[in-house]
C-alpha angles and dihedrals in degrees: 000000000000122000090242094054091047090053093048092050091052093051091045092053091049092054096046098080098041091051092049089048092055094050091044092051090051103033095167099042127096121224134180122213092261091056090049091049090051091052089051091045091236116151108161117108095229093047092049089052089052090052089052090049092049090051090052089051090052089050091053089047088056091242092118136033126215123244132179126310097015096305128138140193138185113288107256091230088064092047090059095042092045093052089064093044096087122129135181131220147123121295119233107195127196128214089255092062096250116120146194127220111227108207114210115252095020091257090145140021119275111275117235116227120187119226093255092053100055094093091215093304114148137207113299096014119140105235144170115236130200108218120224118227109286120258118207113255093005131112112257113264134197149146133251112253100170138019104219098180132001115232090210135018097180126046133203123218148109130296121229111190122219134176102264105006132016132219131233113207109199122226089219106086091200088072099086100196140053121242118236113230117195107222091242087062096054093088093204096314111154130218113282096014123134111241143170116238138180126212111245102174138014118175115218097246099030121109095207126051125216120241147180130225110242101170136020112213101179136246124333117258095042109118095223092049093049095047092048089048091054092048098045091045087063093042097255125131129204097219138052125230119262089247093056092046090049091052090049091050090057094059110102119233092200117104111218129196091257089056093063099044111128092009124125110242114231097162092112094046119095106261134171140174123221117196142142114294092248096045117128100180120060109192100165137046134179126220125197133196131169113229132187125281094034092297128138133203113219119183123196103202119194127192109264095232093158089064090063103029107066126199114266093015119132090248090052092051092048091048090052093049092051094036092184145029115254121223112204120177095261103026148021120233102204126214090221129042113271092249087068104029098044098023130024098024098034113104096233117179122265092016129108108247134182116235145176105224144195110203124191136188106214136181125219091278089053092248111157113240098168136007136191133185125194151098118310145169120227140179112205116224095207145356111230128186121217094255093055093050092046090054090052091049092050099040095034090220139088139080112338089358094151093054094043093048091050091050090048091052092051091046091053090050090052090048093050092052091047093056092043088058093052109273113160115233099221115190124206125167115228114209117214127191132213106221131197124221090280092053091250113144113246096169141017130205140165116250112240121230099219134176089266091058091046092049090062093039094054095049091047089051089051092053094045092048096046094047090052091047092050091060103027102040104084135151119275095258094051133076119227117242119255109279144160114253132183102226134186118190124213115267120267111260092232092054096047090048091051090048090051091049089052097051092043088065087056093051100264133108143194125214104228103176093100140006092250093052091046093050094045092049091044091054090045089051092056089054093047096052097046110129094006127122094248094049100101094042094050092045092051092046090049091055092047090049089062124075118260117261110241142174116259144156089223109084112215095151131245112287098192094050093037091231121145089204126030138155141161112259104139107072112047092147091066106021126056095205089062089055089051090050092051091054093046093047092050090049095050095043086057089056096248122151125264120282125237108285095206093067091049091051091057092047092048092053091049093049091049092050093048091048089056091048091051090050090052091049091050091048092050092049090054091049090051094049091048090053091045091050091057096037092094093041099072107150094020118129124227138177115245147162127240102248101174145008125212138161089260096053150294123305116221127191116203112235100225104033099028088224110154127211141154135257106210116226087230090069093059095095101156092078144352106271125199126192123248096197096180091060099034097241146106121232127203109235096215104025099037087225113162127214108187143174111282096024118145109237143168117231137183123218105243104168141002123196108194094184091057094033088232131146123197123201135184124206120254111211092346089181089085124067132169 
């Protein structure tokens, strides 16, 4: 093929989509090639001829029809077909302004949407998209025709004052444009301050919208300002309205005789809570009793939030809107007012508390012989933290050692059976900070997942699974009642194959010929990489390879846990779906008919979305605190591991603090380095020196940008690796 032909083909391909877009946008209008060229702002003779040629090709392909005087329009058959080719999904927008439509369920590839076809939709918006005619071998493309639901109404960012009109620069980098703020809409905001704005006007053909300042947060770098920014950016607020607080204040903390009618009394049964040392809300407790014939009664007792939070109350509406508590590094934003979350509902020791319980009779192998679900009253003997229980497990002595050791043995039996049935042992490091009185981080450590944590986890999993089975496990000729499940779909084949290709380059492999082989090899992989440089990256990629767990009325099981039935029942103080499950379970235990499924579907979608927002807020607070931790350590040297390789540079995770930053390629001055993306490494052109994923390195902190939550490193003696 000649160089000229190759060039013409390239230009022709580039013009194909824009031309189709114009005709699709105006399906009943005729255009000649000059008018199309004008719309594309093409003026060169050769390029205009190529546009004419492309139009002729579309005519031959039956995409267009010819009119008078050399004009064309979209073929009516495509107008009809196209009108039905509308799909909905969530928009994922890039910093450049281009976007991708993420279709729920992954039933089709992401749809590409060019920057001029987003119709003022923004990142996270639910939109309807009109698909363009498919092109063989190409990603599906389309344009936004309707914004169904805005992801955000208010936006957080920084004000830059100007003479006649000011600029709002959003914190969210996925918002590709500034917002113009008329000076009369500043409402006393000062230059450089962080503010909250709302968009008040956005002309159809205008790139920038107009906005209004609705809240002044303060100046960047202040801890309170930054934490509020993170919360508000994800639509969470750190306070409750006066009306909600007033309603909470009117709820009595006294338990009367009428409150405990028809409840099983567990106040004389040994009961404990096990929580983090700094926990203020205790929403679950475990009771233990030795029975005859080597059997044990274990009760999982959950705070009876539904008894106090009534449907249609102000507290209920607020709980639904929030849907979850948010755990930032330096604070908890509760779903319920503190009077309920830390007081009335919390299972404090030596106090009578109302619960909704799942009670099991187990043998030494943790096989369930009997089960019971219902309302109870308890009185916890002691509040333990995880460290105290772990010490008892390891030393085999201490207060209530016999009971705790027996519970630990049963939990380990439950765990063993779960993994034998195909549960995936996902690992994920949780970073914790030591803060001073001003909430500044003075230390960082990785939270251990000990036997004491797993003891609680395994009994909570048992309760959640058994509650879901009770409702969802019905005979073949019956339909299960409408319920809220926590589901986890199997991974997409394409994603798991890509993940396997990635780890194969690092010397690992998954067996993908069956689910059992895949799970066994995945669990073996997690053991193999422990303590190695690539551990965190592989663990994070493994999690991202899997589908997200969501709330749904459609039970498809939980792939990661290998449970056919699973729900969330054990944390109604901090999760709204658990509160929904409590109400549904109470209703169905009373023999009442099924509720309307459609309402549950809406609530499940909302809860899933808010959970994802909370996760993003928590992740951003960690990033900020990591940057803040290193902000006074410019010039300090640390040991790290190369955790990622990109065209912009090399990601390094510090060994002790787990803070992650980037070494820019520009700082590698001892050679010219080029990237070998397929093998996750940089190679020195002259020296042949290799810098690869997993290498042990020393880095110096060169720059910290708190506003962007970014950390820059430079290599120290980058001639030595491993």
